[in-house]
C-alpha positions as CSV (number, residue, x, y, z in Angstrom):
1,M,-0.1,0.1,-0.3
2,G,3.0,2.3,0.9
3,F,4.7,2.0,-2.7
4,V,1.4,2.8,-4.4
5,V,0.6,5.7,-2.4
6,L,4.2,6.6,-3.1
7,L,3.9,6.3,-6.7
8,L,0.6,8.4,-6.9
9,L,2.4,11.2,-5.3
10,A,5.3,10.9,-7.3
11,G,3.0,10.8,-10.8
12,L,0.8,13.7,-9.1
13,A,3.8,15.7,-8.5
14,F,5.9,15.0,-11.5
15,A,2.7,15.8,-14.0
16,A,2.4,19.1,-11.7
17,M,5.8,20.4,-12.4
18,A,6.2,19.4,-16.2
19,F,2.2,20.7,-17.1
20,L,1.5,22.9,-14.6
21,L,3.9,24.4,-13.7
22,R,5.1,24.5,-17.5
23,V,8.8,22.8,-16.7
24,D,10.2,22.2,-20.4
25,R,11.3,18.9,-21.5
26,L,14.7,19.6,-21.1
27,L,14.8,19.7,-17.5
28,W,11.9,17.0,-17.1
29,S,14.7,14.0,-16.7
30,M,16.9,16.1,-13.9
31,V,12.7,16.5,-12.1
32,G,12.4,12.7,-12.2
33,A,15.5,12.0,-11.1
34,A,14.6,14.1,-7.5
35,L,11.5,12.3,-7.4
36,C,13.1,8.8,-7.6
37,L,15.8,10.0,-5.4
38,G,12.9,10.4,-2.5
39,G,11.2,7.1,-3.8
40,V,14.2,5.4,-2.7
41,G,15.3,7.1,0.8
42,Y,11.6,6.5,1.2
43,A,12.2,2.4,0.2
44,W,15.2,2.3,2.2
45,Q,14.2,3.9,5.2
46,G,10.4,2.7,5.4
47,R,11.2,-0.5,4.1
48,P,7.4,-1.2,3.4
49,M,6.5,-4.7,2.4
50,L,10.4,-6.1,2.2
51,P,10.7,-9.5,0.3
52,A,12.5,-12.3,1.0
53,A,15.1,-11.1,-1.7
54,A,17.0,-7.7,-2.0
55,P,15.3,-5.9,-4.7
56,R,17.7,-5.0,-7.5
57,H,17.7,-1.7,-8.5
58,A,15.7,-0.6,-12.0
59,A,17.8,1.1,-14.5
60,T,17.3,4.2,-14.6
61,T,19.1,5.1,-17.8
62,A,16.4,7.3,-20.3
63,P,16.2,6.8,-23.8
64,I,18.5,9.0,-26.0
65,D,16.2,11.9,-26.6
66,I,16.4,12.8,-30.1
67,E,17.0,16.8,-30.1
68,E,19.7,16.0,-28.0
69,I,21.1,13.9,-30.6
70,Q,20.5,16.7,-33.3
71,L,22.1,19.4,-31.4
72,R,25.2,16.9,-31.2
73,D,25.3,16.2,-34.8
74,S,24.7,20.0,-35.5
75,M,28.3,20.4,-33.4
76,F,30.0,17.7,-34.6
77,G,28.9,16.7,-38.2
78,R,28.1,13.4,-39.1
79,F,29.6,10.4,-40.7
80,T,33.3,11.0,-39.2
81,A,35.3,8.3,-37.6
82,D,35.2,10.2,-34.7
83,T,31.2,10.3,-35.2
84,A,30.9,6.6,-35.6
85,Y,31.8,5.7,-32.1
86,L,29.7,7.9,-30.9
87,V,26.8,6.3,-32.4
88,A,28.3,2.9,-31.2
89,A,28.6,4.8,-27.5
90,D,25.1,5.1,-28.0
91,A,24.0,2.2,-28.6
92,M,25.1,1.0,-25.4
93,T,23.8,3.8,-23.5
94,R,20.4,3.3,-24.5
95,S,20.4,-0.5,-23.4
96,G,20.9,0.6,-19.9
97,N,24.7,-0.4,-19.8
98,D,26.8,2.8,-19.6
99,D,30.0,1.1,-18.4
100,A,29.7,-0.2,-21.8
101,A,29.5,2.8,-23.5
102,A,32.5,4.9,-21.8
103,R,34.4,1.3,-23.4
104,V,34.0,2.0,-26.7
105,I,34.9,5.4,-26.5
106,L,37.6,5.1,-24.6
107,G,38.8,2.5,-27.3
108,G,38.1,5.1,-30.0
109,L,40.1,7.8,-28.0
110,S,42.7,4.6,-28.6
111,K,43.2,5.1,-31.8
112,L,42.0,9.1,-32.4
113,P,44.2,10.1,-29.1
114,Q,43.4,13.8,-30.7
115,S,39.8,14.1,-31.5
116,F,38.2,16.6,-29.2
117,M,34.8,14.8,-29.8
118,L,35.9,12.0,-28.8
119,W,37.4,13.4,-25.4
120,T,34.2,15.5,-25.0
121,W,32.2,12.1,-25.2
122,A,34.0,10.2,-22.8
123,G,33.4,13.3,-20.3
124,V,29.6,12.2,-20.7
125,T,30.4,9.0,-20.6
126,L,32.0,9.0,-17.5
127,T,29.7,10.7,-16.2
128,A,26.6,8.1,-16.8
129,E,29.4,5.6,-15.4
130,A,29.9,7.2,-12.0
131,G,25.9,7.7,-11.5
132,H,25.6,11.5,-13.2
133,R,28.4,12.8,-10.8
134,V,30.9,14.6,-12.6
135,S,34.1,12.3,-11.5
136,P,37.8,13.0,-11.3
137,P,38.2,11.1,-15.0
138,A,35.1,12.7,-16.6
139,L,36.0,16.4,-15.7
140,L,39.7,15.9,-16.9
141,A,38.4,14.6,-20.2
142,F,36.3,17.5,-20.9
143,R,39.4,19.5,-19.7
144,R,41.4,17.9,-22.5
145,A,39.0,18.3,-25.2
146,A,38.8,22.1,-23.9
147,Q,42.5,22.1,-24.8
148,L,42.3,20.2,-28.0
149,A,39.4,22.5,-29.3
150,P,39.0,26.0,-27.1
151,E,37.3,28.1,-29.6
152,H,34.4,25.4,-29.8
153,P,31.4,25.4,-28.0
154,A,30.8,21.5,-27.4
155,P,32.9,20.8,-24.4
156,P,31.8,23.4,-22.1
157,Y,28.3,22.8,-23.6
158,Y,28.4,19.3,-22.0
159,L,30.0,19.8,-19.1
160,G,27.5,22.1,-18.5
161,F,24.9,19.1,-19.5
162,A,26.9,17.0,-16.7
163,Y,26.9,19.4,-13.9
164,L,23.2,20.0,-14.9
165,E,22.2,16.1,-14.4
166,A,24.3,16.8,-11.1
167,G,22.1,18.9,-9.6
168,D,24.2,22.3,-10.0
169,L,22.4,25.0,-12.1
170,A,25.0,27.7,-11.1
171,K,27.7,25.5,-13.0
172,T,25.4,24.7,-15.7
173,R,24.5,27.9,-16.9
174,T,28.4,29.6,-16.4
175,L,29.9,27.3,-18.4
176,W,26.5,27.7,-21.3
177,A,26.9,30.9,-21.5
178,R,30.2,30.5,-22.4
179,A,28.8,27.2,-25.3
180,A,26.6,30.1,-26.1
181,A,29.6,33.1,-26.6
182,L,31.4,30.2,-28.4
183,S,29.0,29.4,-31.2
184,P,29.3,31.3,-34.3
185,E,26.5,33.3,-35.4
186,G,23.9,32.3,-37.4
187,T,24.0,28.6,-36.6
188,P,21.5,26.4,-35.5
189,Y,23.1,25.3,-32.4
190,R,24.1,28.7,-31.2
191,A,19.7,29.2,-31.3
192,E,19.2,26.2,-29.6
193,I,22.0,26.5,-26.3
194,A,21.0,30.2,-26.2
195,R,17.5,28.6,-25.6
196,R,18.3,26.0,-23.4
197,L,20.0,29.1,-21.7
198,A,16.9,31.0,-21.3
199,L,15.3,28.0,-20.1
200,L,18.1,27.2,-17.3
201,E,18.2,31.3,-16.0
202,R,13.8,31.1,-15.7
203,L,14.3,27.7,-13.8
204,M,16.8,29.6,-11.3
205,A,14.7,32.1,-10.9
206,M,12.0,29.9,-9.6
207,P,11.6,30.2,-5.9
208,G,13.5,27.4,-3.9
209,S,16.0,27.1,-7.1
210,R,19.7,27.1,-6.6
């Protein structure tokens, strides 16, 4: 019974934030993650209807967002040796295997060590592997990408996205502002990054946001 009430409350809370408060779809994953964390805490402390066997954590990896793929393609291009590894890593991510996705990218770096695209995506996959936490290896990968392509918006954008998933909105705003500034005028990804930055700032202006 306790889980039923929990699910109903979580569903109502998500619906209210998504549709009544009109939180943008880009931020739904962060809202869902917060609700999941609350549910995990309830299950751990309340232990309602504890089964005989310890429950396994369900995979929390969501399907890859098509808009994110389109944004990445507009920044990186398509059909290159670098992006072939990104596509392979996407397949691992879709299956919920973040560890395998990171290994695919690291394998690509063994062949293309100067690819800022692969270093950027190493940061992305290593962050996911660490439970959506910007771990030291992930941060090192993002910094290497920025060293290789200091004028490209992708490294700061994706590092900002990693901090967004970790809940650090202030760092995300700083990095996305830099990514927008590095994006050439007239490019579709400049407009998209600027749109996401504006949505983030609107979220941060809401009461209780940090």
